Structures are given as C-alpha cells and as structure tokens.
All heavy atoms as an XYZ file, in Angstrom:
818
protein
N     -36.106     11.597     23.022
C     -35.564     12.884     23.466
C     -34.452     12.666     24.486
O     -33.421     13.307     24.412
C     -36.677     13.752     24.023
C     -36.262     15.124     24.541
C     -35.672     15.955     23.397
C     -37.422     15.844     25.149
N     -34.653     11.734     25.406
C     -33.638     11.476     26.416
C     -32.311     11.079     25.779
O     -31.247     11.523     26.188
C     -34.112     10.387     27.370
C     -33.235     10.302     28.610
C     -33.800      9.286     29.598
N     -32.751      8.324     29.831
C     -32.804      7.044     29.562
N     -33.878      6.520     29.043
N     -31.802      6.249     29.818
N     -32.378     10.241     24.718
C     -31.168      9.799     24.043
C     -30.444     10.951     23.385
O     -29.222     11.032     23.428
C     -31.497      8.728     22.998
C     -31.852      7.401     23.649
O     -31.535      7.217     24.837
O     -32.435      6.562     22.961
N     -31.178     11.876     22.744
C     -30.515     12.993     22.075
C     -29.865     13.926     23.089
O     -28.812     14.495     22.832
C     -31.492     13.754     21.178
O     -32.524     14.320     21.937
N     -30.463     14.081     24.275
C     -29.842     14.899     25.313
C     -28.551     14.260     25.803
O     -27.568     14.943     26.064
C     -30.809     15.113     26.474
C     -32.042     15.959     26.164
C     -32.973     16.000     27.371
C     -31.662     17.350     25.739
N     -28.540     12.957     25.896
C     -27.339     12.241     26.308
C     -26.234     12.421     25.271
O     -25.083     12.662     25.621
C     -27.659     10.759     26.489
O     -26.489     10.044     26.789
N     -26.562     12.307     23.997
C     -25.587     12.508     22.935
C     -25.045     13.929     22.979
O     -23.835     14.143     22.896
C     -26.216     12.229     21.567
C     -25.345     12.585     20.353
C     -24.049     11.785     20.371
C     -26.117     12.349     19.077
N     -25.918     14.891     23.133
C     -25.503     16.290     23.198
C     -24.499     16.493     24.332
O     -23.470     17.139     24.169
C     -26.721     17.190     23.377
C     -26.383     18.652     23.214
O     -25.824     19.021     22.171
O     -26.684     19.417     24.141
N     -24.778     15.916     25.480
C     -23.872     16.048     26.632
C     -22.523     15.399     26.335
O     -21.478     15.965     26.638
C     -24.504     15.405     27.864
C     -23.641     15.518     29.103
C     -24.313     14.913     30.309
C     -23.429     15.029     31.529
N     -24.027     14.384     32.694
N     -22.534     14.228     25.712
C     -21.287     13.535     25.406
C     -20.445     14.314     24.402
O     -19.226     14.355     24.509
C     -21.576     12.121     24.903
C     -22.095     11.222     26.000
C     -22.587      9.887     25.497
O     -22.361      9.515     24.365
N     -23.274      9.164     26.358
N     -21.092     14.959     23.445
C     -20.359     15.770     22.477
C     -19.746     16.973     23.176
O     -18.593     17.333     22.943
C     -21.277     16.209     21.317
C     -20.588     17.231     20.438
C     -21.697     14.998     20.495
N     -20.491     17.595     24.053
C     -19.998     18.784     24.749
C     -18.792     18.490     25.648
O     -17.911     19.319     25.802
C     -21.107     19.423     25.583
C     -22.128     20.134     24.752
C     -23.234     20.687     25.654
N     -24.349     21.141     24.874
C     -24.473     22.358     24.381
N     -23.531     23.241     24.583
N     -25.525     22.695     23.675
N     -18.769     17.312     26.258
C     -17.635     16.991     27.130
C     -16.534     16.271     26.365
O     -15.555     15.842     26.942
C     -18.077     16.170     28.367
C     -18.635     14.810     27.949
C     -19.040     16.953     29.231
C     -18.879     13.865     29.117
N     -16.694     16.151     25.051
C     -15.690     15.561     24.175
C     -15.387     14.111     24.549
O     -14.239     13.706     24.625
C     -14.406     16.408     24.202
C     -13.532     16.152     22.983
O     -14.053     15.647     21.972
O     -12.317     16.447     23.050
N     -16.432     13.332     24.780
C     -16.300     11.909     25.118
C     -16.259     11.101     23.828
O     -17.208     10.424     23.461
C     -17.451     11.478     26.015
N     -15.139     11.187     23.124
C     -15.021     10.591     21.792
C     -15.358      9.096     21.760
O     -16.010      8.630     20.833
C     -13.631     10.835     21.226
C     -13.373     12.289     20.949
C     -11.947     12.525     20.481
N     -11.607     13.927     20.537
C     -11.732     14.756     19.528
N     -12.181     14.336     18.385
N     -11.406     16.025     19.665
N     -14.889      8.349     22.740
C     -15.141      6.911     22.724
C     -16.629      6.603     22.873
O     -17.141      5.662     22.288
C     -14.314      6.193     23.799
C     -14.711      6.456     25.245
C     -14.289      7.824     25.789
O     -13.461      8.507     25.165
O     -14.818      8.212     26.844
N     -17.360      7.405     23.626
C     -18.793      7.192     23.789
C     -19.577      7.652     22.567
O     -20.622      7.107     22.245
C     -19.298      7.897     25.047
C     -18.795      7.259     26.320
C     -19.365      7.930     27.541
C     -18.858      7.251     28.795
N     -19.373      7.876     30.004
N     -19.060      8.663     21.875
C     -19.742      9.172     20.687
C     -19.765      8.126     19.582
O     -20.699      8.065     18.794
C     -19.084     10.484     20.209
C     -19.309     11.573     21.256
C     -19.633     10.919     18.858
C     -18.518     12.828     21.013
N     -18.753      7.268     19.526
C     -18.725      6.214     18.511
C     -19.957      5.324     18.588
O     -20.402      4.786     17.577
C     -17.448      5.374     18.640
C     -16.173      6.077     18.198
C     -14.963      5.192     18.472
C     -16.237      6.461     16.733
N     -20.541      5.199     19.769
C     -21.773      4.417     19.923
C     -22.936      5.058     19.161
O     -23.930      4.403     18.872
C     -22.150      4.281     21.398
C     -21.137      3.485     22.177
O     -20.469      2.616     21.634
N     -21.003      3.792     23.458
N     -22.831      6.343     18.876
C     -23.900      7.091     18.218
C     -23.662      7.237     16.710
O     -24.405      7.928     16.032
C     -23.994      8.487     18.828
C     -24.430      8.470     20.250
C     -23.637      8.409     21.354
C     -25.770      8.513     20.731
N     -24.398      8.425     22.491
C     -25.720      8.483     22.134
C     -27.009      8.577     20.101
C     -26.850      8.519     22.922
C     -28.146      8.617     20.894
C     -28.051      8.582     22.275
N     -22.632      6.622     16.183
C     -22.232      6.817     14.792
C     -23.392      6.619     13.800
O     -23.635      7.456     12.949
C     -21.078      5.870     14.459
C     -20.497      6.047     13.095
C     -19.315      5.097     12.919
C     -18.773      5.185     11.517
N     -17.658      4.253     11.321
N     -24.108      5.537     13.932
C     -25.219      5.252     13.020
C     -26.337      6.289     13.175
O     -26.889      6.783     12.187
C     -25.763      3.850     13.280
O     -26.856      3.588     12.430
N     -26.662      6.637     14.398
C     -27.711      7.625     14.671
C     -27.359      8.971     14.033
O     -28.183      9.597     13.374
C     -27.884      7.767     16.187
C     -28.857      8.838     16.603
C     -30.228      8.607     16.587
C     -28.403     10.084     17.018
C     -31.128      9.588     16.976
C     -29.291     11.073     17.412
C     -30.644     10.815     17.386
O     -31.522     11.793     17.768
N     -26.108      9.403     14.234
C     -25.669     10.685     13.677
C     -25.728     10.657     12.155
O     -26.180     11.606     11.517
C     -24.253     11.038     14.176
C     -24.283     11.311     15.680
C     -23.683     12.232     13.425
C     -22.908     11.406     16.318
N     -25.292      9.554     11.556
C     -25.325      9.420     10.093
C     -26.753      9.560      9.577
O     -27.015     10.320      8.642
C     -24.730      8.073      9.675
C     -24.959      7.778      8.212
C     -24.174      8.388      7.236
C     -25.968      6.923      7.813
C     -24.391      8.137      5.899
C     -26.201      6.667      6.479
C     -25.412      7.269      5.516
O     -25.639      7.036      4.185
N     -27.683      8.836     10.175
C     -29.070      8.872      9.692
C     -29.730     10.227      9.968
O     -30.527     10.707      9.159
C     -29.884      7.721     10.298
C     -29.478      6.398      9.745
N     -29.734      6.028      8.444
C     -28.799      5.368     10.301
C     -29.248      4.823      8.216
N     -28.669      4.411      9.327
N     -29.391     10.859     11.071
C     -29.909     12.195     11.353
C     -29.400     13.184     10.307
O     -30.140     14.021      9.800
C     -29.502     12.639     12.762
C     -29.948     14.032     13.183
C     -31.472     14.136     13.192
C     -29.381     14.368     14.557
N     -28.129     13.076      9.967
C     -27.545     13.953      8.960
C     -28.206     13.726      7.600
O     -28.550     14.684      6.905
C     -26.041     13.694      8.875
C     -25.313     14.618      7.933
C     -23.823     14.344      7.922
O     -23.384     13.222      8.119
N     -23.051     15.375      7.684
N     -28.408     12.483      7.211
C     -29.080     12.180      5.937
C     -30.504     12.736      5.916
O     -30.931     13.309      4.916
C     -29.111     10.669      5.697
S     -27.510      9.967      5.297
N     -31.219     12.573      7.009
C     -32.594     13.081      7.078
C     -32.613     14.597      6.953
O     -33.480     15.164      6.290
C     -33.248     12.642      8.381
N     -31.661     15.267      7.581
C     -31.598     16.728      7.519
C     -31.321     17.198      6.102
O     -31.954     18.127      5.617
C     -30.516     17.256      8.479
O     -30.792     16.774      9.789
C     -30.491     18.761      8.502
N     -30.389     16.555      5.425
C     -30.077     16.926      4.040
C     -31.291     16.690      3.154
O     -31.630     17.523      2.316
C     -28.847     16.146      3.517
C     -28.688     16.311      2.025
C     -27.600     16.619      4.239
N     -32.003     15.582      3.364
C     -33.200     15.310      2.571
C     -34.297     16.321      2.856
O     -35.039     16.710      1.970
C     -33.717     13.890      2.839
C     -32.829     12.846      2.213
O     -32.112     13.110      1.249
N     -32.847     11.657      2.770
N     -34.402     16.772      4.073
C     -35.413     17.750      4.453
C     -35.169     19.087      3.753
O     -36.086     19.708      3.237
C     -35.396     17.937      5.972
C     -36.360     18.963      6.547
C     -37.801     18.498      6.340
C     -36.083     19.169      8.021
N     -33.936     19.533      3.726
C     -33.605     20.828      3.135
C     -33.444     20.777      1.629
O     -33.599     21.778      0.960
C     -32.302     21.366      3.742
C     -32.355     21.702      5.219
C     -30.987     22.137      5.686
C     -33.371     22.788      5.489
N     -33.110     19.628      1.112
C     -32.786     19.532     -0.303
C     -31.307     19.831     -0.482
O     -30.839     20.868     -0.048
N     -30.570     18.944     -1.095
C     -29.122     19.082     -1.156
C     -28.618     20.273     -1.956
O     -27.495     20.690     -1.799
C     -28.668     17.766     -1.793
C     -29.865     17.265     -2.516
C     -31.049     17.757     -1.746
N     -29.437     20.867     -2.795
C     -28.994     21.995     -3.613
C     -29.484     23.340     -3.099
O     -29.250     24.367     -3.708
C     -29.471     21.816     -5.067
C     -28.905     20.586     -5.747
C     -27.388     20.640     -5.885
O     -26.830     21.740     -6.106
O     -26.764     19.581     -5.771
N     -30.175     23.336     -1.991
C     -30.813     24.556     -1.501
C     -29.869     25.408     -0.655
O     -29.251     24.918      0.277
C     -32.040     24.172     -0.675
C     -32.886     25.331     -0.258
C     -34.165     24.868      0.421
O     -34.442     23.695      0.498
N     -34.938     25.803      0.905
N     -29.742     26.682     -1.002
C     -29.012     27.632     -0.165
C     -30.035     28.370      0.691
O     -31.121     28.676      0.219
C     -28.249     28.635     -1.022
C     -27.098     28.006     -1.769
C     -26.270     29.033     -2.519
O     -26.482     30.241     -2.319
O     -25.425     28.609     -3.303
N     -29.688     28.642      1.927
C     -30.632     29.326      2.791
C     -29.910     30.007      3.945
O     -28.747     29.728      4.216
C     -31.680     28.347      3.316
C     -31.128     27.254      4.189
S     -32.302     25.929      4.603
C     -33.694     26.816      5.178
N     -30.615     30.878      4.616
C     -30.111     31.542      5.812
C     -30.964     31.107      6.988
O     -32.187     31.070      6.894
C     -30.185     33.079      5.659
O     -29.391     33.469      4.545
C     -29.678     33.776      6.907
N     -30.301     30.747      8.079
C     -30.992     30.418      9.316
C     -30.415     31.307     10.421
O     -29.349     31.907     10.258
C     -30.866     28.920      9.685
C     -31.575     28.053      8.668
C     -29.415     28.493      9.839
N     -31.120     31.385     11.514
C     -30.729     32.278     12.605
C     -30.690     31.509     13.914
O     -31.454     30.583     14.133
C     -31.730     33.427     12.723
C     -31.887     34.179     11.435
C     -32.879     33.836     10.515
C     -31.020     35.215     11.117
C     -32.999     34.512      9.314
C     -31.140     35.897      9.915
C     -32.132     35.546      9.023
O     -32.247     36.210      7.828
N     -29.764     31.928     14.779
C     -29.687     31.359     16.120
C     -29.583     32.504     17.108
O     -28.653     33.308     17.057
C     -28.468     30.452     16.266
C     -28.279     29.999     17.706
C     -27.238     28.922     17.859
N     -26.954     28.640     19.255
C     -27.756     27.994     20.098
N     -28.929     27.558     19.668
N     -27.410     27.789     21.348
N     -30.554     32.584     17.984
C     -30.522     33.575     19.046
C     -29.895     32.955     20.280
O     -30.155     31.808     20.604
N     -29.039     33.719     20.933
C     -28.350     33.185     22.106
C     -28.304     34.256     23.183
O     -27.770     35.339     22.968
C     -26.937     32.756     21.694
C     -26.162     32.079     22.772
C     -24.879     31.469     22.228
O     -24.904     30.764     21.233
N     -23.772     31.755     22.874
N     -28.868     33.945     24.342
C     -28.863     34.925     25.425
C     -27.557     34.890     26.212
O     -27.132     35.894     26.757
C     -30.050     34.697     26.362
O     -29.991     33.411     26.914
N     -26.905     33.726     26.239
C     -25.614     33.603     26.929
C     -24.518     34.220     26.058
O     -24.409     33.921     24.877
C     -25.292     32.129     27.184
C     -23.863     31.889     27.569
N     -23.377     32.197     28.813
C     -22.824     31.395     26.859
C     -22.082     31.891     28.847
N     -21.734     31.396     27.680
N     -23.716     35.101     26.618
C     -22.629     35.729     25.871
C     -21.341     34.962     26.162
O     -20.859     34.959     27.290
C     -22.472     37.211     26.249
C     -23.774     37.953     25.932
C     -21.286     37.829     25.519
C     -23.784     39.395     26.359
N     -20.784     34.276     25.132
C     -19.562     33.504     25.366
C     -18.359     34.403     25.635
O     -18.293     35.543     25.168
C     -19.380     32.719     24.069
C     -20.148     33.469     23.045
C     -21.258     34.182     23.769
N     -17.395     33.877     26.366
C     -16.201     34.651     26.733
C     -15.440     35.145     25.508
O     -14.859     36.222     25.523
C     -15.289     33.806     27.614
N     -15.479     34.370     24.425
C     -14.701     34.725     23.225
C     -15.469     35.630     22.255
O     -15.066     35.802     21.108
C     -14.222     33.459     22.508
C     -15.324     32.584     21.935
C     -15.917     31.582     22.915
O     -15.656     31.653     24.127
O     -16.674     30.729     22.454
N     -16.528     36.256     22.691
C     -17.375     37.067     21.821
C     -16.596     38.149     21.072
O     -16.870     38.439     19.914
C     -18.569     37.685     22.592
C     -19.558     38.361     21.634
C     -18.083     38.691     23.618
C     -20.294     37.408     20.756
N     -15.597     38.736     21.690
C     -14.843     39.803     21.036
C     -13.996     39.309     19.870
O     -13.549     40.099     19.049
C     -13.967     40.551     22.050
C     -14.817     41.346     23.015
O     -15.884     41.838     22.664
N     -14.351     41.466     24.244
N     -13.774     38.002     19.791
C     -12.993     37.461     18.674
C     -13.874     37.100     17.477
O     -13.367     36.768     16.411
C     -12.192     36.237     19.123
O     -13.062     35.166     19.434
N     -15.204     37.165     17.635
C     -16.113     36.851     16.527
C     -16.122     38.004     15.523
O     -16.188     39.174     15.909
C     -17.537     36.623     17.023
C     -17.740     35.359     17.835
C     -18.959     35.105     18.406
C     -16.722     34.444     18.026
C     -19.172     33.952     19.157
C     -16.919     33.290     18.772
C     -18.146     33.049     19.333
N     -16.085     37.651     14.232
C     -16.161     38.655     13.175
C     -17.147     38.182     12.119
O     -17.346     36.973     11.952
C     -14.780     38.878     12.515
O     -14.308     37.637     11.983
C     -13.771     39.420     13.513
N     -17.784     39.109     11.395
C     -18.700     38.694     10.328
C     -17.980     37.806      9.311
O     -16.838     38.067      8.935
C     -19.119     40.023      9.689
C     -18.941     41.032     10.783
C     -17.727     40.561     11.547
N     -18.639     36.746      8.919
C     -18.078     35.817      7.949
C     -17.217     34.725      8.569
O     -16.796     33.802      7.889
N     -16.978     34.831      9.843
C     -16.154     33.845     10.547
C     -16.887     32.507     10.625
O     -18.092     32.472     10.833
C     -15.869     34.369     11.954
C     -15.097     33.447     12.839
S     -14.923     34.270     14.456
C     -13.857     33.120     15.254
N     -16.147     31.420     10.442
C     -16.740     30.097     10.597
C     -16.667     29.700     12.059
O     -15.634     29.838     12.703
C     -16.017     29.072      9.736
C     -16.300     29.251      8.260
C     -15.769     28.098      7.422
O     -15.447     27.031      7.975
O     -15.685     28.285      6.213
N     -17.797     29.228     12.583
C     -17.873     28.798     13.981
C     -18.339     27.351     13.992
O     -19.273     26.977     13.278
C     -18.865     29.671     14.777
C     -18.397     31.118     14.776
C     -19.017     29.150     16.195
C     -19.398     32.081     15.384
N     -17.705     26.542     14.795
C     -18.112     25.152     14.948
C     -18.695     24.972     16.340
O     -18.024     25.222     17.336
C     -16.908     24.216     14.772
C     -17.172     22.748     15.090
C     -18.159     22.160     14.090
C     -15.880     21.971     15.089
N     -19.965     24.596     16.380
C     -20.581     24.257     17.650
C     -20.325     22.771     17.883
O     -20.648     21.952     17.021
C     -22.083     24.528     17.633
C     -22.448     25.934     17.918
C     -22.464     26.534     19.141
C     -22.860     26.937     16.984
N     -22.864     27.847     19.020
C     -23.108     28.118     17.698
C     -23.034     26.959     15.603
C     -23.525     29.292     17.114
C     -23.449     28.128     15.001
C     -23.690     29.276     15.748
N     -19.788     22.392     19.026
C     -19.454     20.988     19.263
C     -20.648     20.161     19.741
O     -20.483     19.186     20.449
C     -18.378     21.074     20.348
C     -18.754     22.287     21.119
C     -19.314     23.255     20.095
N     -21.833     20.574     19.379
C     -23.034     19.845     19.791
C     -24.148     20.189     18.812
O     -23.999     21.067     17.968
C     -23.423     20.252     21.207
N     -25.262     19.491     18.916
C     -26.409     19.833     18.093
C     -26.916     21.201     18.535
O     -27.056     21.457     19.727
C     -27.517     18.783     18.224
C     -27.138     17.477     17.594
C     -26.732     16.410     18.370
C     -27.163     17.330     16.217
C     -26.376     15.210     17.796
C     -26.808     16.132     15.631
C     -26.415     15.065     16.420
N     -27.152     22.064     17.584
C     -27.536     23.439     17.889
C     -28.791     23.795     17.112
O     -28.857     23.597     15.907
C     -26.395     24.404     17.510
O     -25.225     23.995     18.203
C     -26.713     25.816     17.883
N     -29.789     24.334     17.795
C     -31.030     24.687     17.121
C     -30.910     26.034     16.423
O     -30.199     26.929     16.876
C     -32.183     24.712     18.128
O     -31.931     25.693     19.106
N     -31.598     26.128     15.305
C     -31.653     27.352     14.505
C     -33.077     27.495     13.983
O     -33.867     26.575     14.078
C     -30.699     27.262     13.312
S     -28.982     27.048     13.782
N     -33.359     28.651     13.409
C     -34.678     28.884     12.846
C     -34.549     29.669     11.541
O     -33.657     30.501     11.400
C     -35.536     29.679     13.832
O     -36.790     29.989     13.262
N     -35.452     29.403     10.624
C     -35.528     30.232      9.422
C     -36.254     31.540      9.737
O     -36.202     32.471      8.958
C     -36.258     29.482      8.309
C     -35.458     28.321      7.757
C     -36.234     27.569      6.707
O     -37.203     26.874      7.004
N     -35.821     27.728      5.468
N     -36.900     31.588     10.873
C     -37.664     32.746     11.292
C     -36.797     33.645     12.181
O     -36.520     33.322     13.339
C     -38.916     32.276     12.048
C     -39.831     33.396     12.432
O     -39.391     34.492     12.757
N     -41.121     33.114     12.413
N     -36.371     34.778     11.646
C     -35.467     35.671     12.364
C     -36.091     36.179     13.665
O     -35.411     36.284     14.692
C     -35.081     36.841     11.466
C     -33.999     37.716     12.024
C     -33.582     38.777     11.004
C     -32.454     39.632     11.518
N     -32.009     40.605     10.504
N     -37.371     36.486     13.643
C     -38.004     37.022     14.855
C     -38.041     35.987     15.980
O     -37.906     36.330     17.156
C     -39.397     37.568     14.558
O     -40.265     36.545     14.158
N     -38.206     34.708     15.636
C     -38.168     33.653     16.665
C     -36.780     33.579     17.289
O     -36.624     33.450     18.498
C     -38.528     32.289     16.075
C     -39.986     32.103     15.821
C     -40.689     31.925     17.142
C     -42.155     31.689     16.893
N     -42.961     31.867     18.070
N     -35.743     33.663     16.443
C     -34.369     33.622     16.955
C     -34.091     34.832     17.846
O     -33.407     34.719     18.859
C     -33.379     33.558     15.798
N     -34.633     35.981     17.475
C     -34.455     37.181     18.301
C     -35.083     37.006     19.675
O     -34.569     37.509     20.675
C     -35.033     38.409     17.594
C     -34.174     38.995     16.479
C     -34.970     40.003     15.659
C     -32.916     39.634     17.045
N     -36.203     36.279     19.746
C     -36.822     35.982     21.045
C     -35.855     35.208     21.939
O     -35.744     35.486     23.127
C     -38.106     35.159     20.867
C     -39.256     35.961     20.264
O     -39.171     37.209     20.270
O     -40.216     35.336     19.787
N     -35.148     34.243     21.360
C     -34.187     33.452     22.124
C     -32.956     34.275     22.501
O     -32.311     34.016     23.501
C     -33.759     32.200     21.354
C     -34.756     31.086     21.421
C     -35.703     30.930     20.427
C     -34.749     30.205     22.493
C     -36.633     29.911     20.485
C     -35.667     29.174     22.565
C     -36.612     29.029     21.560
N     -32.613     35.258     21.673
C     -31.440     36.097     21.942
C     -31.639     36.941     23.189
O     -30.676     37.327     23.842
C     -31.140     36.985     20.743
N     -32.881     37.260     23.483
C     -33.185     38.061     24.678
C     -32.350     39.348     24.713
O     -31.838     39.741     25.758
C     -32.973     37.220     25.933
C     -33.679     37.800     27.137
O     -34.665     38.515     27.006
N     -33.166     37.495     28.312
N     -32.181     39.961     23.546
C     -31.434     41.217     23.466
C     -29.929     41.068     23.393
O     -29.209     42.054     23.403
N     -29.404     39.840     23.304
C     -27.961     39.647     23.326
C     -27.382     39.324     21.947
O     -26.993     40.216     21.226
C     -27.568     38.595     24.357
C     -27.729     39.127     25.774
O     -27.470     40.283     26.039
N     -28.168     38.283     26.675
N     -27.316     38.065     21.552
C     -26.605     37.678     20.333
C     -27.555     37.046     19.322
O     -28.349     36.175     19.660
C     -25.490     36.665     20.654
C     -24.484     37.282     21.625
C     -24.773     36.216     19.389
C     -23.461     36.302     22.133
N     -27.425     37.474     18.068
C     -28.136     36.828     16.966
C     -27.098     36.410     15.931
O     -26.382     37.242     15.386
C     -29.150     37.779     16.319
C     -29.893     37.172     15.125
C     -30.862     36.090     15.594
C     -30.608     38.236     14.336
N     -27.000     35.097     15.691
C     -26.130     34.585     14.643
C     -26.947     34.459     13.367
O     -28.062     33.920     13.388
C     -25.576     33.201     15.008
C     -24.594     33.214     16.145
C     -25.000     32.912     17.432
C     -23.262     33.528     15.917
C     -24.097     32.909     18.479
C     -22.352     33.536     16.966
C     -22.774     33.222     18.246
N     -26.427     34.952     12.261
C     -27.025     34.758     10.947
C     -26.137     33.746     10.239
O     -24.953     34.007     10.004
C     -27.063     36.071     10.172
C     -27.719     35.932      8.817
C     -27.825     37.264      8.100
O     -28.587     38.132      8.569
O     -27.137     37.420      7.075
N     -26.694     32.593      9.928
C     -25.912     31.474      9.404
C     -26.311     31.218      7.955
O     -27.477     30.941      7.666
C     -26.149     30.210     10.257
C     -25.795     30.519     11.715
C     -25.347     29.039      9.725
C     -26.316     29.505     12.705
N     -25.357     31.334      7.064
C     -25.583     31.087      5.643
C     -25.220     29.637      5.350
O     -24.062     29.244      5.498
C     -24.712     32.004      4.783
C     -24.840     33.466      5.121
C     -25.916     34.109      4.321
C     -25.890     35.608      4.593
N     -27.104     36.242      4.325
N     -26.209     28.852      4.962
C     -25.962     27.468      4.585
C     -25.704     27.422      3.091
O     -26.514     27.895      2.301
C     -27.158     26.585      4.943
C     -27.527     26.542      6.420
C     -28.754     25.672      6.615
C     -26.368     26.032      7.248
N     -24.582     26.873      2.707
C     -24.202     26.790      1.303
C     -24.839     25.570      0.658
O     -25.356     24.684      1.345
C     -22.681     26.708      1.187
C     -21.990     27.931      1.745
C     -20.495     27.754      1.701
C     -19.812     28.946      2.349
N     -18.375     28.767      2.439
N     -24.760     25.500     -0.652
C     -25.242     24.314     -1.355
C     -24.523     23.093     -0.823
O     -23.337     23.143     -0.513
C     -24.966     24.422     -2.854
C     -25.863     25.399     -3.565
C     -25.598     25.372     -5.051
C     -26.545     26.326     -5.755
N     -26.343     26.299     -7.188
N     -25.277     22.032     -0.710
C     -24.778     20.747     -0.230
C     -24.201     20.836      1.172
O     -23.301     20.104      1.529
C     -23.761     20.158     -1.209
C     -24.388     19.868     -2.554
C     -23.498     19.034     -3.421
C     -24.235     18.778     -4.723
N     -23.590     17.810     -5.554
N     -24.727     21.749      1.986
C     -24.316     21.827      3.395
C     -24.688     20.521      4.063
O     -25.776     19.994      3.888
C     -25.033     22.955      4.117
O     -24.611     24.190      3.618
N     -23.801     19.991      4.851
C     -24.079     18.736      5.515
C     -24.126     18.903      7.022
O     -24.746     18.136      7.708
C     -23.079     17.688      5.095
C     -23.282     17.343      3.624
C     -22.420     16.279      3.146
N     -22.794     14.915      3.078
C     -23.924     14.355      2.740
N     -24.974     15.062      2.507
N     -24.059     13.077      2.656
N     -23.457     19.889      7.531
C     -23.486     20.085      8.971
C     -24.504     21.144      9.340
O     -24.322     22.302      9.069
N     -25.606     20.735      9.917
C     -26.655     21.675     10.303
C     -26.943     21.402     11.778
O     -27.434     20.346     12.116
C     -27.900     21.503      9.433
C     -27.555     21.740      7.980
C     -28.989     22.430      9.901
C     -28.663     21.418      7.033
N     -26.629     22.464     12.727
C     -26.836     22.308     14.125
C     -27.401     23.511     14.715
O     -27.325     24.570     14.269
C     -25.606     21.989     14.828
O     -24.667     21.360     14.121
C-alpha cells in the first residue's frame, strides 16, 4: 500500500523521471485489471467526489476526463453517492477493450 501511495503522489506532481521506475508495476497492474474485467466487457462505473474542482463548470456530459493518478470507482452507484457527499457523481462508461481504469 505504501508503494502505491508513493506512485500516486509522483503521478500527481508529474514526476515523469520517477514514474519510469514504476513502468513494470503499472504494466502488470493494467494487465491484471483487464483480466479482471474481461477485455470484451462493457460496463458503467461510478465515482463520487466531495471535492468540487475549479473547472467544474467546463464539464459536460460525454466529455472525456483524464485523471492523472489512480482513481477509485465502483460498480455500485449508491456507494459512489456516499463518497460524493451530495456533491459530484461521475458516471463512467467503459468501452470494450478499455485499458485505462482509474
């Protein structure tokens, strides 16, 4: 767990040279995630967020958003709503052969 928190911090501060040290870990994590979901499976996941980002007014339905770090999501909408604390609920549509899941 400590290592994943360190990686998350390095991604957030855009420490590209340090992230290269995690290349193998990220690759295997990505492969495991794809194997877990099944490469042909389409699904919807949810992310509840209590913090309202400054750019919230620029968000539109269907817009692609890139989180620069590992981001937790849930298939359970009510669990994500608990995390939203009345603020933001992202509904994320994962397409077939999705590889980036955060």
